[in-house]
N, C-alpha and C positions, 0 to 999 in steps of 0.2 A: 709870424703871425704876420703877415704881410697887412701895412693900413693905408690908405687915399686920403685923397681931400677930398673932399663934396661940395656941396653947395645947393641947399634946399629950400625954396623962397625965398633966398638972400642970405640965408643962414648959415654961414662955415662950418663944417665938422667934419673932423677926422676920426674915420671908423674902417674896423675892419674891411679890405677889401673882399670877401666873401659875403660880404651882409647884404641881404636886399634894402631894397630901394626902403619898404616900408617901415620894419627895424630902423635905419636912419634915421627915416621923418622924428618916431616916434622920438628918438636919440636929441633931435633940435626940438622938443616941442610942437610936430605937427601931427596931427592925424589926419589918418589915410583912410577914408570908407572902406569897410569889407567885409562879401557875407559870407566868402567864402574859406576865406582863411580861419584855420585856426593855430596859434600859435605851437610851434618842436609839432602836428603832425601834420596837417595841411596847407602847401603853397600851392596849390593848382591854378592858381587866376580863373577861376571856371565859372566866373559870377562877370568878370570884367570892371567890379564896381571899381574898381582900385587903381584905377588906372590914373597915368602922369604923363606929360608931357617931358624928353630927355633931352633939349635939345632938336633943332635942326626939323622938329614938329611931329617928331617921332613920340606914336605912344605904347607904351608900356604898361602892365600891369605891377604893381610896386608891392605887390607878396611873394612872383617867381623870378623878379629880374636885380639882377646884384647893382651892387653899385661900383664906380669905375674911375678912377683917377684925373682928377679935373673935370666930374661928369658936373652939368646944373640943370637941377630937379626944379620943376616948377610943379605944384596940385593942385594951384587954385584958379585955374588962366579962366575966362570967358569958353574958350572952347571945350577944356577938359571941366566944366560946371556943365554947359549942355551935352554930354556928348553923356555924361553920369548919368541925367535926368534921363534924357532916352532908355540907354538902358534900365532903368528902374523901371520907368513906366512900360517898359517892353517883357521883366519879368514880374512884372502887376498882373498884366495881361493876360499871363498864364496863371494866374495866384486865385485860388479864390477868394476873394479879401470881403470876408464878410467878419468884418474888427469887431463889431460890436458884440457878436458873442461868441469869440472865439477863446480859448482860456489864455490865450498867452497877448490879448490885447493890453496894452501898455507893456509890456517886455519883449513886444516883440521888433526885431532887428528891423524888419523890413518895414515895419511902419513909421520906426523911426526916421531911418532915412528917408522917406520917404517927405515927412515930414521938415525938415531941414531943406529938401531940394523945393519945395513946396507944388508937389502934385497933388492934384484935385483930382485930376483925371489922369484913365489914359488915352492916348490919341490911338492904339493899336484895337483891332478885335479882340477880344476877350474869347478865350478858348483855352479852361485850364481841365484836366485828368478828371472824367468820368466813373474812375472806377470805385466801385462802393466800398467804404470804410470799413476797412479791417479790424472787428470785436472779437476775432475769434479768440485773442491772448487775455490771462485771469491780468495780466499789468499793465500792457502798451497798445494804445488806440494808434491806428496809421492809417492816416486823412491822406491821401494822395492828389485830392484838391488843390489841396494846401500847399503842398510839394513844389521849391522854386528848383531842383536840381543845381544847391548849392554842392552836393558832396560830403559832408559832414560828418553825415550819419555812418555812409559809407567807410570813412576814412578811419571813424573811430570804430566804428563794431570790426570792421577789416586789422589797420596797422596799429591801434593801439587793445584793444580787447582779446584781437587774432580769434574771434567767433566764424567771419567771416559768413551771417548771415545776410548778408543786405547789401546787393550790388546792384552796378547798373544793366540794363538789360534793352538790348536795340536800338536803332541809330537813327539820327537824326531827330526829326519830330515826333516817332515813335518811344524816343527814351524814354525810360523811366525809372526809379528805385524800386526795385522789387524783389523777392525770394528766388531759388531755384528753383527753377519748372513753376513762378508763379504761386509757385504756395502759400499758402495764410502762414502770418508766427507761430500761430503752435501746432505748424505741420516743420515750421523749422530745427535749425540748431541754437537758435537762441536761447541764451539767460536768464535773462529778464532782467540785467543790470539796468538796463537803464540809461547809460550814459547815450544812449542816441539820441532821447528827449533832449537831456539836458546843453546837449550840444546844437541842436536844432535852432535858427534863426527864428525858425516861423511855427505856426502851428499844427505844421504836417505831421509829429507826432507826438503824444501826450498819455499821462497814463491812464488808466482805468478810476475812474471816479468815484465812489463808495458813498460819495459825503450824502446822497436822498438815502438810504440804507440805515446812515449812524445817525442819521437822525428825524427818521418811523422811528428808532429804539428808543430815541430819546424822551418823547412825544411819547411812549406807549408806556403808562404808568404800572403797569404788569411786567413789567423789565426791571432787572436790578441791571445796570449799565454801569459799569466800567473801563476805567481809562489805564494805559501807559506808555510810558514815553522811550525813547532810547535816548541814549547819551549826546548823540548827536545833534540829535533835535535841537539841544539847547545851547548849541551855537550856531546855528543859522538862521533858525526863526525868526530872530530882531529883525534880519536883512527887510523878509517882507515887508514892516511896517518902517522902514526906512533907518535903521538904526545901523551901523557900522560893521562890514563886516567882526564873524571873531568875539563877539558883544556873546556873553553870556546872558542870558533871560531868562533864568530857571522857573524864580520866581514871582512872574511874569506869567510865563507858558503855564503856570501851576494854576496863577489866579483865575482866567481864561477861561481852564477844562472847568474850572467849580462853575465859574461866571454859564458858561455852556449849559449845565445841568447833569454835569455827571456824577450818579452816585459818590463814586470814589478814582479818584486821580490818585496811583501809583509809577513809582521809576522803573525801570527794568533794569538798571541800576542793582537793585534790591536778588533780581532772577541773573544777572552777569555774576555775581558775589556767587550765587550759588553754581550756577558753569562752572567755574574754576574750580568749588571745589569737587563736583561733578570728576569734569577733565582734568585737570593736577590728579586725583586720587588714580582716573583711569589711566594718567599716562605712568604714574609710581607704579602701580600692579601690572603693565607693560613692560616697563622697565627691569622689576624685579623679574619676569618669564623673560624676558626675551623676545617676545611676539609682538608680532606685527611692526617694529619700528618702521622709520621714525612712525611717530601719531604726526595728525593733522588736523587741524579745528575744526569745527562742522557749526561755526557762530554764521555764517555768510552762505545765504542760499542764493546767490549765483552764481557762488565758486559749487558749492555743492553740486547744484543739476548741472555745470561746466565739468564735474570730475564724472557727473554719472554719465554722459555722452561721452564725453573723448579721451578718456580710463577707466571704462568701468571693469576691468582688473587689476587695478589698485584699491579700490573700494577697502578691502577690509584693513587699510591705512588709515583709514578715517574713522575719527573722533564718535563715539555712539551718542554722543552729548545732546539733545537736543538744544536749538539757537535758546539766548534768553529770550527774544519771546513767546517761544510755543512752550519755553517752561515755563514761563510768568504764567500764561493762560491756566494752564496744569493746574497750577497750585492755586489759583485760585476759583478753578469749577473742583477740587476738589476741597485742599485748607481750608480756605477761606470764606468757602459755601458752609463748612461745615461748622465753620466758628462765631458765623453770623445766621445758620440756619434759611440759608437761602439755597432754592432748589437750582442745583447746575440749567438745569436744562430749560430756567429763567431769567439764566444768567446770558447780558452780552460784554462780552471781553471785544475792545475796539485797543487796536495800538496804534501809536503816530511811531513812523520810522523814515530813515531817512533814504528809505531804499521801497524802489517800487517791485526789486524782488522778492518781498518778501508775500505781495499778496499773491505772488505765487505759493510761498508757502505755505501761507493760512490751508490753501485746497489740496495739501499733500493730505493722500489718504493715509501717508504713518503715522498724520501727527491728531493721534485723537485719542481718549483714553476712555474705555466700559461706549463707547458709540457718541460722546461726549466731545467737542471739538474743542483744539483748547484753545483758539483765537476766531473770531468771526467778523469778523473788519480790518484788516488795516489799510488805514490813509497816510500819507504823504507829510513830509511838513506843508508843501507850498497847499495841500488840500487842508489842512490844520489853516494854515493863515488864512484859508479863505473862508474858512469857516465860521472864525472867528472875527472876520470883516462882515458878515453878511447876520450877521447874531449883531454889531452893529458897538464893538467894546474898544475901547479908547487904548489900546495896548498900550502903547512907550506911558502912560499915565497909569496903569494899576498897581497898585503896592503890593508888595512881593508874600507870595501865600506858601509856605509849605504842603511836601507830600503828604497824606495820612497816612497815619499809624502802623505801624509793622512793617507793610510793605514797601515804606517811605523811604525804610534807612535802607544804605551804601555809601561803596566805600572809593577813597580815590581811583584804588584798582581799578575799577568796574567801567570809571567813567571813563576813563581812558580806551574802554574798547571800543569807543570810537572816530581813534584814529590806526593808520596802518602802523603795526607793534604792539600795540596796546593787550592785543590780547594774550601777545607773547611775554609780555613785561607782568602782567599783573600776574599768569599765573608760575614765575619764576620766584615773585614777591612768597608766594604759597607755598609753592615747593621744595623751592631752597628752605624757609622755616621747617617744614614739616621735616625735611632729611637731617637737615642739622640738630633738630630737636630743641629750640632756640626762636630768640624774636631777634634779626640782624635787624641793625642799623639802617645798613646798607642796601636804597634798595629801587634805589631809581637805576634802572639798567636803558641807560643810552645806548648803548650799542644797536639797542635793536628800535631808535627815534628815528624821527626825520621820511625822506620822501626817496630816498635812494629807491630803484625801483627793485631789487634782489638784495637781502642784507643774508649772511652766514655769519656765525662767531660761534668761537669755545667760551662757554660764561663756567668759571671753576664755582663750583657749587657749593665742594665741600673741599678738603685736601684732597680727599680719594676719589672725587667724581666730577668729571668736568663733562657739563650736558654741551653736545652741537647739534646748536638751533638753524633755521634757518626762517627768515621772514618775506615774503611776495607779495604782493598788490597789482591788481590791474592784470587782465586776460593772457596778455604777452608774456607779460613777468609769472605768470602761472603756469604757462607752458615749456617755460625755461628750466621752471624748476622741477613740472612733474616727469619731462623729458630725463633730467639729470636720476631722479628718482625711477624712473621706468628702466636704464639701463644699470642702475646698483649702483650706482655713483654715490649715493647718498645712502647705504646701506648702515654705515655705524654714526646716522645723525641719530637723534631724540626728538625733535618737536618741531615740527612745523606749522605755522602761523600763514594765512593766504586769504587774500580780500579780493571778489571781483571788482569792485571800483577801486581806480587807483588814488592813492592817499588813503582810502579805506571809507567807512560812512561817512565821513563830515563829508566828502564828496560823492553820495548815495545821484542813484540816478531821481530821488524822489527831494533834492534838495532845492530852496532858491533858484530859478534859473538868473545865473550869472553871461551878460554878454562876451562875446570876441574883442571886445575894445577895452573892455576891464583887466580878463584874463591875460592882457600883456600888459599889463601893470605892476599888478601882482598874483601870487599865487596863494589860489582860495582855500590848498587843503593845508600851508601850515597853515594859513590867518585864524581857520575853524580850527583847528587844534589845538591852538594857541590856547584859544575856552576851554576846552578839557582839562589840559596839563595845568593850568592855571585853578579848575577846581579841584583838580587831583593834590597842589599841592600847597594851596594857603585856604581852600573853604572848609574841607569835610574832615571834621579830626579824626577817620579812619582811614587807613592808607591802602590796607589790606584785605583780602577777601575773608579769610576766616577770624578778622577780627569785629568783622559785625555781629553784631550781638543776636541781633533779628534772627540772622540765617544762624546761627548755635542754637538757638530757641528752634527754630526750626528743624532741626535736627535731635538736638533731644528730646521733642514731642510729641514729633508728627515722622518723619525720616527714618531715625535710628541712625542712619551714620550715611557719607558717600558711598554709594555705589552698593546701597544695602538693596534688597528685592523691592521693599517697594519704590526707592529711588530710581531704581530701573521699569521700576513700571511705569511712573510717571516721567521720570523726565529725560529719558535716552529712547531711540528711532530706529532704524534699519531706514537704508535705499536701496533706489532698485537701477538697474541698467538700463541706458537709457538708446544705445548702440546702435 
């Protein structure tokens, strides 16, 4: 690799000669503003906010223009400041700036830049897209009046997720972001992952908000309202209240949910342990029968819809297990309701998830038992943060509290579900013990950890059996694996874990918004995952799903055995072709 000497605002640095000015400036400790840039994903220069001077009065976009030997870059001249201010005013003129009522107020990148550059009003005539708000999806709301044509959602949907639901339509002043044939989201190939939301710099995309419905249920004494929280939520909720990224806030989260008035607060990790018992047994049965291998995980609803839409012919490879969210709901409205003498029809189950696709999953026709929906409402980590703030709860100063008994028990295997590779590792811990017939001490399968897009490995389970496995996260990587499977190249594999969101649930579409500037310095997938692996290795007493005493009691007293007739009735499902 060749290097070159560059001077940026008087700071001399030596950087690779293919580096963009934006990255070189960061290395020099200088922040160049941008609205369209996404690290490693998009460097189109579409917003023009990152302009800099490169000598001789020439102006270039820092995100898309490379450095060169001897280049003198100035990022903060009067000319550049004035040009940036004018560009921002033009963007604001085409943006519905209803900031006080926008869900992204105080976390909006355009709003932040407007404050930095002292913009009090735009000198340009206000004209923004008047297209009606698209409320057709159960998960994502599109408000074109707020779109600033930065293209981030298009880049993520196409370049990262490989879905292609969103794209640019029209030319010149008629250009806008839309869907094929100007369809609505519900009519598109959208898999509801919400990656467009967490990468949008403004409020043009947001999740469907169900807080009003949840609040009505909490205020109605005729209902028993139960809440369950996914593992990745505890790794990110603290960010909403100003805590450092990766701070585990399990105890404070539980305390806040109890103060909000939920009758019972349970951990979805319990159902993740049940899921491993069901999924592990299903995998062993398939290996023994030599049928429909490799088996693929089914806990990511974005991935499930992706499979139904793009690879319906491969659906027999999917595990029939419901996701932990819906396993938990089914158990609450059957076993728990029976124990407590509660009418299932008068029980409301709310899930708190890092995932927008869970809202879609809740509405799936297949996910009910005897006419009773598994889960009634799914809200995101962001929505829970807003609910806590609205109640006036001082989150940072809460004393830690514990989940309610029985369904509060969980293991380290369950908590790592929130990171890519976590489901695979959890399954291996249990399957390896079952096959070997003893309690193995080596339980950390680090080969499946990390944020590498696709991981393929061989794991020596017994002297006579080696499991061939694969792990992938993000739509583009799922496409790579599924194409190999469709071509018969993975026919000798046993188990595949696929997650729709890059990095897994810790980077789900319902997690707190992190602006592009912060993402240039940290990898949130890594930082949030640390919180989960910390709980697994340092906090939780049990680290294998089949060691969870409450799960074992559940099977002994209610479900009989993993994959039993009763377990299938409550905890398993089917899929539908969407091609």
